N, C-alpha and C positions, 0 to 999 in steps of 0.2 A: 156655647161659640171660643172658650177658654182657648181653644184651638187652632185658633186662626192664627195667623204670620202676623207681625207686628205690621205690615203692614198690607194693603191688598191692590190686584189691578181691578182696573172698575170692569171686566169679564167677572172676576173671582167677586165683585161684590154686588152684583145685577144677581148672581147666583144665590147668595148670603139672603138676601133681600125679596128674591124671586121676582124681579125685573126681566123685560125684556132688557139685550143690550142695548137700542136706540134708545129707550126710558131713564137708562144708567148710566149715558155719556151728558145726554138733557140735563137730568140734576146736579150731576157733577158743575155744567155749565152756567145752569144756572146760580147754584151756591146752595143748595139744595141738602146737598151731598159734602160734606167738610173732604176739600181734597189739596192733594201736595202738587206741581207743575213740577217738574225739573225736564230742561227743554219741550220735548216730546213727550215726556214720557208722564203720565199722570197715574199717581197713588192713592189711594185712598187710607187713610190711619187705622187701624184697628180700637184706638181709644174714641175714636173723633166715631166710628161708624157704631159702639156700641155706646155709648153717651147720645148719639141721635134716637138709639132703640132704647135708650131709657134701661139700659144694665150694665153701669157705671155703678162697680160700689162704692162708696166713702171715701175709701181709701185712694182711689187709684180714678176719681173725679178731676182735682185737681190737673193730673197728665191728659185726658179729652180736654179741657178747656185751653190748657197750652197748645196741645196741637194743633187743636180748631183755630187759635190764633195766626199759629205760624202759618195756617193752611189761606188764612183770610189776607194776610201780608202777603204770600205769595202770591195768590193770583191777581193783587193789586199789582205789586211790582210787574209783573208777568203781561200786565194789560194797558202800561206803561205807567202805574199810578194810582194812587189810593180814589180819583177818580174817574179813572176808567180810560184816561188814553185825552181825555178832552180837554182842550185847553180854551 
């Protein structure tokens, strides 16, 4: 999978993972698949996907963790804060 782009669309990730489009979006929504949201655009970092699949080598492992953490922070901000907007 080294020929994957640096970030994938949800549809591209669904093809790689052999998921239906709906299942892929549900996995992103629940956080099962790390993602980055910019406005209405959702992207899945290649490093995060490979880490999820257990295909990250030792030299690349820190990149996957950093991008995964960034995705979690981005999703939290997009929903109104770390608590998901509940006040």
